[in-house]
C-alpha positions in Angstrom: 20.9 -21.5 -3.9 19.3 -24.9 -3.3 15.7 -24.4 -4.4 15.4 -20.9 -2.8 17.3 -21.5 0.4 18.0 -18.6 2.7 21.5 -17.2 2.4 22.4 -17.6 6.1 20.8 -21.0 6.5 22.9 -24.1 7.0 23.5 -25.6 3.5 25.3 -28.8 2.4 27.8 -28.7 -0.4 26.5 -29.5 -3.9 29.7 -29.3 -5.9 28.2 -30.2 -9.3 25.4 -27.6 -9.2 25.5 -23.9 -10.2 24.1 -21.4 -7.6 22.3 -18.1 -8.2 22.5 -15.5 -5.4 20.0 -12.7 -5.1 21.0 -10.5 -2.2 21.6 -7.0 -0.9 25.3 -6.1 -1.0 25.6 -5.8 2.9 28.7 -6.6 4.9 27.0 -9.6 6.4 25.8 -11.0 3.0 29.2 -10.4 1.4 31.0 -12.3 4.2 28.6 -15.3 3.8 29.3 -15.4 0.0 33.0 -15.4 0.7 32.5 -18.2 3.2 30.6 -20.2 0.6 33.5 -19.7 -1.8 36.0 -20.9 0.7 33.8 -24.0 1.5 33.5 -24.8 -2.2 29.7 -25.3 -1.9 28.9 -25.1 -5.6 30.2 -25.6 -9.1 29.7 -22.0 -10.2 28.4 -18.8 -8.7 26.1 -16.2 -10.3 25.9 -13.2 -8.0 22.9 -10.9 -8.4 22.9 -7.8 -6.2 19.7 -6.0 -5.6 21.4 -2.6 -5.6 24.9 -1.7 -6.9 27.8 -3.3 -5.0 30.6 -1.0 -4.0 34.1 -1.4 -5.3 35.5 -2.3 -1.9 33.0 -5.1 -1.4 33.6 -6.4 -4.9 37.3 -6.6 -4.1 36.5 -8.6 -0.9 34.7 -11.2 -3.0 37.6 -11.2 -5.5 40.1 -11.8 -2.7 38.0 -14.6 -1.2 37.7 -16.2 -4.6 41.4 -15.9 -5.2 42.3 -17.4 -1.8 39.8 -20.3 -2.4 41.2 -20.9 -5.9 37.6 -20.3 -7.2 38.1 -17.3 -9.5 36.9 -19.2 -12.6 33.8 -20.4 -10.6 32.5 -16.9 -10.1 30.8 -16.8 -13.5 28.8 -13.6 -13.4 28.3 -10.6 -11.2 25.2 -8.4 -11.8 24.0 -5.1 -10.3 20.2 -5.6 -10.8 19.0 -2.2 -9.5 15.8 -3.8 -8.0 15.9 -2.2 -4.5 12.2 -1.4 -4.5 8.8 -3.2 -4.5 6.2 -2.7 -7.2 2.7 -3.2 -5.8 0.8 -2.0 -8.8 1.6 -0.9 -12.4 1.5 2.7 -11.0 2.6 2.2 -7.4 5.9 1.3 -5.7 7.4 1.3 -2.2 11.1 1.4 -1.3 11.3 -0.9 1.7 9.5 -3.7 3.5 12.1 -5.5 5.7 13.8 -3.1 8.1 11.4 -0.3 7.0 11.7 1.3 10.5 15.2 2.5 9.4 13.6 5.0 6.9 10.2 5.5 8.7 8.4 8.7 9.6 9.6 8.2 13.1 13.2 7.7 12.1 13.2 10.9 10.0 11.4 13.1 12.6 12.8 12.0 16.0 14.2 14.9 18.0 17.5 13.2 18.9 18.5 12.3 15.3 22.1 13.0 14.5 23.3 14.4 11.2 25.1 11.2 10.3 21.9 9.2 11.0 19.9 11.5 8.7 22.5 11.3 6.0 22.3 7.5 6.2 18.5 7.5 5.9 18.7 9.9 2.9 21.3 7.7 1.2 19.2 4.6 1.7 16.2 6.3 0.1 18.2 7.7 -2.8 19.8 4.4 -3.5 16.4 2.8 -3.9 15.0 5.6 -6.0 18.1 5.4 -8.3 17.4 1.7 -8.8 13.8 2.6 -9.6 14.8 5.1 -12.4 17.4 2.8 -13.8 14.8 0.1 -14.1 12.3 2.6 -15.6 14.9 3.9 -18.0 14.0 7.5 -17.3 15.8 10.6 -16.0 13.3 12.8 -14.2 12.9 16.5 -13.9 12.8 17.0 -10.1 10.5 19.3 -8.2 10.5 19.5 -4.4 9.5 21.8 -1.5 12.4 23.5 0.3 13.8 23.1 3.7 12.9 19.5 4.7 13.9 15.8 4.1 12.3 15.9 0.6 14.8 18.5 -0.5 17.7 16.5 0.9 16.6 13.4 -1.1 16.1 15.5 -4.2 19.5 17.1 -4.1 21.3 13.7 -3.4 19.4 12.0 -6.2 20.1 14.8 -8.6 23.8 14.5 -7.9 23.8 10.7 -8.3 21.9 11.0 -11.6 24.3 13.6 -13.0 27.4 11.7 -12.0 26.1 8.6 -13.9 25.1 10.6 -17.0 28.6 12.2 -17.2 30.1 8.8 -17.7 29.0 8.3 -21.2 30.6 4.8 -21.6 29.1 3.3 -18.4 25.9 5.4 -18.1 22.9 3.3 -17.1 20.6 5.7 -18.9 21.4 5.0 -22.5 19.9 2.7 -25.2 16.5 1.9 -26.5 14.9 2.0 -23.0 15.9 5.6 -22.4 13.1 8.0 -21.7 14.9 11.1 -20.5 12.9 14.1 -19.6 9.5 12.4 -20.0 8.8 12.2 -16.3 8.5 15.0 -13.8 9.3 13.8 -10.3 7.6 15.6 -7.5 8.6 15.1 -3.8 6.4 15.7 -0.8 7.2 15.6 2.9 4.7 13.4 4.7 2.0 14.7 7.0 -0.7 12.2 6.5 -3.9 10.4 7.3 -4.8 6.9 6.3 -7.3 4.0 6.7 -6.7 0.9 8.6 -6.4 -2.7 7.3 -4.1 -5.6 7.8 -2.9 -5.4 4.2 0.8 -5.6 3.3 2.4 -6.3 -0.1 -1.0 -7.1 -1.7 -1.7 -9.8 0.9 -4.6 -9.7 3.4 -4.3 -11.5 6.7 -7.5 -12.2 8.6 -8.3 -14.0 11.8 -11.6 -15.9 12.0 -13.4 -16.1 15.3 -13.6 -19.5 17.0 -17.3 -19.3 17.4 -19.8 -17.9 19.9 -19.9 -20.9 22.2 -17.6 -20.6 25.2 -15.0 -23.3 25.8 -15.8 -25.8 28.5 -14.5 -25.1 32.0 -10.8 -26.0 32.2 -10.4 -26.5 28.5 -8.0 -24.5 26.4 -9.6 -21.7 24.4 -10.1 -22.5 20.8 -7.5 -21.1 18.5 -8.5 -18.5 15.9 -8.0 -19.6 12.3 -5.7 -17.3 10.4 -6.4 -16.9 6.7 -4.2 -15.3 4.1 -5.4 -14.0 0.7 -3.2 -12.7 -2.2 -4.8 -10.0 -4.3 -3.1 -10.2 -7.7 -3.4 -8.7 -11.2 -5.1 -11.9 -12.3 -8.0 -11.2 -10.0 -10.4 -9.2 -12.3 -12.7 -8.3 -9.4 -9.9 -6.8 -7.4 -8.5 -4.9 -10.4 -11.9 -3.4 -11.1 -13.0 -2.5 -7.5 -9.8 -2.0 -5.5 -10.5 1.7 -5.4 -14.3 1.6 -5.2 -16.3 2.8 -2.2 -17.2 -0.1 0.1 -21.0 0.0 -0.6 -20.3 -0.5 -4.3 -17.9 -3.3 -3.5 -20.5 -5.1 -1.3 -23.1 -4.8 -4.0 -20.7 -6.1 -6.7 -19.7 -9.1 -4.6 -23.4 -9.9 -4.1 -24.0 -9.6 -7.9 -21.0 -11.9 -8.6 -22.3 -14.4 -6.1 -25.8 -14.4 -7.6 -24.4 -14.9 -11.1 -22.3 -17.8 -9.9 -25.3 -19.5 -8.2 -27.3 -19.1 -11.4 -24.6 -20.9 -13.4 -24.3 -23.6 -10.7 -28.0 -24.2 -10.8 -27.9 -24.5 -14.6 -25.2 -27.2 -14.3 -27.3 -29.1 -11.8 -30.4 -28.8 -14.0 -28.6 -30.2 -17.0 -27.2 -33.1 -15.0 -30.7 -33.9 -13.8 -32.0 -33.9 -17.4 -29.1 -36.2 -18.5 -30.2 -38.6 -15.9 -33.7 -39.1 -17.4 -34.7 -42.7 -17.9 -37.0 -44.1 -20.5 -36.8 -44.6 -24.3 -39.7 -42.4 -25.4 -38.8 -40.0 -28.2 -39.4 -36.9 -26.0 -36.9 -38.0 -23.4 -34.3 -39.0 -26.1 -34.8 -35.7 -27.9 -34.4 -33.7 -24.7 -31.3 -35.7 -23.9 -29.8 -35.0 -27.3 -30.6 -31.3 -27.1 -29.0 -30.8 -23.7 -25.8 -32.9 -24.3 -24.1 -30.0 -26.0 -25.2 -27.6 -23.2 -23.9 -29.9 -20.5 -20.6 -30.5 -22.4 -20.2 -26.7 -22.6 -21.0 -26.3 -18.9 -18.5 -29.1 -17.9 -15.7 -27.6 -20.0 -16.2 -24.3 -18.3 -16.1 -25.9 -14.8 -12.5 -25.0 -14.0 -13.2 -21.4 -14.8 -16.4 -21.6 -12.7 -14.4 -23.1 -9.7 -11.8 -20.3 -9.9 -14.6 -17.8 -10.0 -16.1 -19.4 -6.9 -12.7 -19.2 -5.1 -12.4 -15.5 -5.9 -16.0 -14.8 -4.8 -15.4 -16.6 -1.5 -12.2 -14.6 -1.0 -13.9 -11.2 -1.6 -17.0 -12.3 0.4 -14.8 -13.1 3.4 -12.8 -9.9 3.1 -15.9 -7.7 2.6 -17.7 -9.4 5.5 -14.7 -8.7 7.8 -14.5 -5.1 6.7 -18.2 -4.7 7.4 -17.8 -6.2 10.8 -15.2 -3.6 11.6 -17.4 -0.8 10.2 -20.3 -1.8 12.4 -18.5 -2.7 15.6 -16.4 0.5 15.6 -19.0 2.7 14.0 -16.5 3.7 11.4 -19.2 5.2 9.2 -19.8 7.8 11.9 -16.1 8.5 12.3 -15.8 8.8 8.5 -18.7 11.4 8.4 -17.2 13.5 11.2 -13.7 13.4 9.8 -15.0 14.7 6.5 -17.1 17.4 8.1 -14.1 18.5 10.2 -11.9 18.9 7.2 -14.6 20.7 5.1 -15.6 23.0 8.1 -19.1 21.6 8.1 -21.3 21.6 11.2 -21.2 18.5 13.4 -24.4 16.7 14.4 -23.1 16.5 18.0 -20.1 17.7 19.8 -16.7 16.2 19.4 -16.5 15.6 23.1 -19.7 13.5 23.0 -18.2 11.3 20.2 -15.0 10.8 22.1 -16.9 10.0 25.3 -19.2 7.4 23.6 -18.0 4.0 24.9 -19.7 2.2 22.1 -18.1 4.1 19.2 -14.6 3.3 18.0 -11.4 2.1 19.5 -9.0 4.4 21.5 -7.0 4.8 18.2 -10.1 5.9 16.3 -10.8 8.5 18.9 -7.3 9.8 19.0 -7.2 9.9 15.2 -10.4 11.9 15.1 -9.2 14.4 17.7 -5.8 14.8 15.8 -7.7 15.7 12.6 -9.8 18.2 14.6 -6.6 19.7 16.1 -4.8 19.9 12.8 -7.7 21.3 10.8 -8.9 23.8 13.4 -8.3 27.4 12.3 -7.9 28.4 15.9 -6.4 26.0 18.5 -8.7 25.1 21.4 -8.2 27.0 24.6 -6.2 25.4 27.4 -9.4 24.7 29.4 -11.1 23.1 26.4 -7.9 21.1 25.6 -7.8 19.8 29.2 -11.4 18.6 28.8 -10.6 16.8 25.6 -7.5 15.2 27.2 -9.5 14.0 30.1 -12.1 12.4 27.8 -9.3 10.8 25.7 -7.7 9.4 28.8 -11.0 8.0 30.1 -11.4 6.3 26.7 -8.1 4.6 27.1 -6.1 6.8 24.7 -2.4 7.4 24.8 -1.8 11.1 24.6 1.7 10.8 23.2 0.5 11.3 19.5 -1.2 14.5 20.5 2.0 15.8 22.3 3.9 15.4 19.0 1.2 17.0 16.9 1.2 20.0 19.2 4.9 20.4 18.7 4.7 19.8 15.0 1.9 22.4 14.5 3.7 25.0 16.6 6.9 24.5 14.6 5.4 24.5 11.1 2.7 27.2 11.8 0.8 25.8 8.8 -2.8 26.2 8.0 -3.9 22.6 8.3 -6.6 22.3 5.7 -6.7 24.1 2.4 -9.7 26.2 1.8 -10.8 24.3 -1.3 -11.1 20.9 0.4 -14.9 21.0 -0.2 -18.0 22.4 1.4 -19.7 19.1 2.0 -17.2 16.2 2.3 -19.8 13.4 2.3 -23.1 12.8 0.5 -25.9 10.2 0.8 -25.8 7.3 -1.6 -28.4 4.5 -1.9 -26.1 1.6 -2.5 -26.5 0.3 1.1 -30.2 0.4 0.7 -30.1 -1.5 -2.5 -27.9 -4.2 -1.1 -30.2 -4.6 1.9 -33.3 -4.9 -0.3 -31.9 -7.7 -2.5 -31.5 -10.4 0.0 -27.8 -9.8 0.4 -25.7 -11.5 3.1 -24.2 -8.1 3.8 -26.6 -6.9 6.5 -25.8 -3.2 6.6 -28.7 -2.0 8.7 -27.6 0.9 10.9 -24.6 1.8 8.7 -24.8 5.3 7.2 -25.2 5.6 3.4 -22.1 7.7 3.0 -19.6 7.9 0.2 -16.6 10.2 -0.1 -17.2 13.2 -2.2 -14.7 13.5 -5.0 -12.0 16.1 -4.2 -8.3 16.4 -4.6 -6.1 15.8 -1.6 -3.1 18.2 -1.1 -0.6 16.0 -2.9 -2.9 15.8 -5.9 -3.5 19.5 -6.0 0.2 20.2 -6.0 0.6 17.7 -8.8 -2.2 19.3 -10.7 -0.4 22.7 -10.4 2.7 21.1 -11.8 1.1 19.3 -14.7 -1.3 22.1 -15.7 1.4 24.8 -15.5 -0.4 26.7 -12.7 1.5 29.0 -10.4 2.3 27.5 -7.1 4.8 28.4 -4.4 5.9 24.8 -3.9 7.1 24.4 -7.5 9.2 26.5 -9.9 8.1 25.8 -13.5 9.5 27.4 -16.6 6.5 27.0 -18.8 8.3 27.3 -22.1 10.7 24.5 -21.1 8.5 22.0 -19.4 5.4 20.3 -20.9 4.5 17.6 -18.4 2.4 14.6 -19.4 3.8 12.0 -17.0 4.7 12.4 -13.4 6.0 10.3 -10.5 4.9 11.5 -7.1 7.2 10.3 -4.3 6.4 10.9 -0.6 9.3 10.9 1.8 8.3 9.6 5.3 5.5 7.2 4.2 2.4 7.0 2.0 -1.1 5.5 2.0 -3.7 4.1 -0.3 -6.0 7.1 0.1 -3.4 9.4 -1.6 -2.6 6.7 -4.2 -6.3 6.2 -5.1 -6.9 10.0 -5.2 -4.1 10.3 -7.8 -5.5 7.4 -9.8 -8.9 9.0 -9.9 -7.2 12.3 -10.9 -5.3 10.7 -13.8 -8.5 9.1 -15.1 -10.0 12.5 -15.8 -6.8 13.9 -17.3 -6.6 12.5 -20.8 -3.0 11.6 -21.8 -1.6 12.1 -18.3 0.1 9.3 -16.5 0.9 9.3 -12.8 2.9 6.9 -10.7 2.8 7.0 -6.9 5.7 5.9 -4.7 6.6 6.3 -1.0 9.4 5.3 1.4 6.9 3.0 3.2 3.1 2.3 3.2 1.3 2.4 6.5 -2.3 2.6 7.8 -3.8 4.8 10.5 -3.0 2.5 13.3 0.7 2.2 12.3 1.0 6.0 11.8 -0.6 6.7 15.2 2.0 4.3 16.8 4.8 6.3 15.1 3.4 9.6 16.4 3.2 8.0 19.9 6.9 7.2 19.7 7.7 10.7 18.7 5.5 12.3 21.4 6.8 10.3 24.3 8.6 12.4 26.9 
């Protein structure tokens, strides 16, 4: 459509130009395509549907084409099976626009009707079916019983079997077929995640307008909004996207120092090339450095691109550091890890919540929810009232806690597995090294803490599956299944912490490949908001 025009925008007829449509087969989109046919907008029509179009909708298009005398103009109709988004080679999500339709809140709200739940499950299954058609693989499915994950698994299994029975039209035939090579594991989401304004591999940042106040009566200065795309071509991002922040900061500084050295070398050579005089020494020096300068100039485009990426990561790392310092996230990080590993806290949880200089209301609520979930014994009513009072005084909305109380009472689950780790965090000297090398990342006052390597619950379940260990969540016939590749899919939402934990796990398992997928990706702030919606009375 006209150089990427939106389907529902006003478009002028171009009768001698073919049009390519790439749309979801919704009622609204089908109606607009039929309208385009009636209006004779284009010479020919190539219809590409993101997921499979139903027979009834296909008949609607055929009827419209027949009525408009445009049957021969509908040149091709394709089911592309692309109703998912690939963020990494080993990571995908199902939905971005209208993701609230299959969100954690949508699945878990108390007033959900059976028909609504069926529609949510069908939407998820449709996207997953597209994923496996594109992958060319039929998975062996494993899931826990009695929740949304099982509903998705049953529906997907039925859809796969129905397609495989039709040998003539099966989508899982040919050279790309990889049947049985993947084990698909489902999880129901109960999660924790980190916060960043990062969606679809794009970072959005607002730069401050400066420390100086605006003159009296003047409009406040607008904040500059910057957008950065993090792509596979960005070698620094590919290398460090899962690294601890201190290591990232140190690596950014090293890249910056290397660039400055190269830049200084170019300037030095230019200065030498500008030497005047005809003495043999100057001429000899000029001749010797011509080749060096030519080499430096030829590498200038590469150097400029390197500078652009360094600036990008310097800006992002600086913004992350500002958040860490202003909200004391290093302190929260330490206490969250200690709570989950049952370690002793340096000061009481009540004192942390009551500290006006540490964290946002969401940070405080998140910390208390982790405490409440991981506590082997729930706090007494009197203690809970104290915590509630402190949270309210800190500006917290108690709705997320209301939902977590209901959830914990319903599931009666032990919140934290015993093998999480005895010491969740450990000192690391990267911050000190960065501070001592003249870095622009001033990390004074930030704790030297890096997450201790351990497997999160979803990773431990996967390990039981792939290593043929006994586990109540999965049923494995050892003689039948030898699992080298797995796709972990989380119903209700996922996060980068789980993804990176699986990536780290796969690195230490030679010959194993793991792909992570989820119905949506969200950070801590987004998840707290969904809990708040669920907990509102």
